[in-house]
C-alpha positions as CSV (number, residue, x, y, z in Angstrom):
1,X,40.7,2.1,-17.3
2,X,39.4,2.2,-20.8
3,X,38.0,5.3,-22.5
4,X,34.6,3.5,-22.7
5,X,34.8,2.9,-18.9
6,X,35.5,6.6,-18.3
7,X,32.6,7.6,-20.6
8,X,30.4,5.1,-18.8
9,X,31.3,6.5,-15.4
10,X,30.5,10.0,-16.6
11,X,27.1,9.0,-18.0
12,X,26.3,6.8,-15.0
13,X,26.9,9.7,-12.6
14,X,24.8,12.0,-14.9
15,X,21.9,9.6,-14.9
16,X,22.0,8.0,-11.4
17,X,23.7,10.9,-9.5
18,X,27.0,11.0,-7.6
19,X,25.6,9.7,-4.3
20,X,24.3,6.5,-5.9
21,X,27.5,5.9,-7.8
22,X,29.7,6.7,-4.8
23,X,27.7,4.1,-2.7
24,X,28.0,1.5,-5.5
25,X,31.7,2.1,-5.9
26,X,32.3,1.9,-2.1
27,X,30.5,-1.4,-2.0
28,X,32.5,-2.9,-4.9
29,X,34.8,-5.8,-4.1
30,X,37.5,-7.7,-5.9
31,X,34.8,-10.3,-6.6
32,X,32.3,-8.1,-8.4
33,X,34.7,-5.5,-9.9
34,X,34.8,-7.3,-13.3
35,X,31.0,-7.2,-13.4
36,X,30.9,-3.5,-12.4
37,X,33.4,-2.8,-15.2
38,X,31.2,-4.7,-17.6
39,X,28.0,-2.8,-16.8
40,X,29.9,0.6,-16.7
41,X,31.3,0.0,-20.2
42,X,28.4,-1.8,-21.7
43,X,25.3,-0.2,-20.2
44,X,26.6,3.2,-19.4
45,X,29.5,3.6,-21.8
46,X,27.7,2.2,-24.8
47,X,23.9,2.1,-24.6
48,X,23.3,5.1,-22.3
49,X,26.1,7.1,-24.0
50,X,24.6,6.8,-27.4
51,X,23.0,9.9,-28.8
52,X,20.5,7.8,-30.9
53,X,17.6,8.6,-28.6
54,X,17.2,11.0,-25.7
55,X,17.8,10.2,-22.1
56,X,14.0,10.6,-21.5
57,X,13.2,8.0,-24.1
58,X,16.0,5.7,-22.9
59,X,14.6,6.0,-19.4
60,X,11.1,5.1,-20.5
61,X,12.4,2.1,-22.4
62,X,14.6,0.9,-19.5
63,X,11.7,1.1,-17.1
64,X,9.4,-0.7,-19.5
65,X,11.9,-3.5,-20.1
66,X,12.7,-3.9,-16.4
67,X,9.0,-4.2,-15.6
68,X,8.2,-6.5,-18.6
69,X,11.1,-8.9,-17.6
70,X,10.2,-8.8,-13.9
71,X,13.5,-7.1,-12.9
72,X,11.7,-5.1,-10.2
73,X,14.7,-4.5,-7.9
74,X,16.1,-2.1,-10.5
75,X,12.9,0.0,-10.9
76,X,13.3,2.3,-7.9
77,X,16.8,3.2,-9.0
78,X,15.6,4.1,-12.5
79,X,12.5,6.0,-11.2
80,X,14.9,8.1,-9.2
81,X,16.9,8.7,-12.3
82,X,13.9,10.2,-14.1
83,X,14.6,13.4,-12.1
84,X,17.7,13.7,-14.3
85,X,16.5,12.1,-17.5
86,X,13.5,14.2,-18.0
87,X,11.0,11.4,-18.0
88,X,7.8,12.6,-16.3
89,X,5.4,10.6,-14.1
90,X,3.1,10.6,-17.1
91,X,5.9,9.2,-19.3
92,X,6.4,6.4,-16.8
93,X,2.7,5.6,-16.6
94,X,2.6,5.4,-20.4
95,X,5.5,3.0,-20.4
96,X,3.9,0.8,-17.8
97,X,0.6,0.8,-19.6
98,X,2.5,-0.6,-22.6
99,X,3.9,-3.3,-20.3
100,X,0.4,-4.2,-19.1
101,X,-0.8,-4.8,-22.7
102,X,2.3,-6.4,-24.1
103,X,3.9,-8.2,-21.1
104,X,1.1,-8.6,-18.5
105,X,-1.0,-6.6,-16.1
106,X,0.6,-8.2,-12.9
107,X,4.1,-7.0,-13.9
108,X,2.9,-3.5,-14.8
109,X,0.9,-3.4,-11.6
110,X,3.9,-4.2,-9.5
111,X,6.1,-1.8,-11.3
112,X,3.5,1.0,-10.7
113,X,3.4,0.1,-7.0
114,X,7.2,0.5,-6.9
115,X,7.1,3.7,-8.8
116,X,4.5,5.2,-6.5
117,X,6.5,4.3,-3.4
118,X,9.7,5.7,-4.9
119,X,8.0,8.9,-6.0
120,X,6.6,9.3,-2.5
121,X,10.1,8.8,-1.0
122,X,11.5,11.4,-3.5
123,X,8.9,14.0,-2.5
124,X,9.8,13.5,1.2
125,X,13.5,13.9,0.6
């Protein structure tokens, strides 16, 4: 594997946790392996590996973009990652308030619902 892939895997484990990455790796098939390589190198080995902004800021941006674009299935995973990125519940609320104003209240409302559910699950774990 490439150096960018190795960097990406290190960052991915740091942000998402070993258990999540191990589950994703176990579910990987020949069919989706090229896609997994793409996101590991591109998202985790490039964007998330950059030191241009903090993990906290990147986490807030990611959650806001996911909500704004309606990519709700990724929100719980990134809410769980806030435990490792340093983004607080207040940070997440601020990000989703921006989504409400600039991308629409329904998307922000649904993102908040998912965040609340995920935070509740995390507290019970």
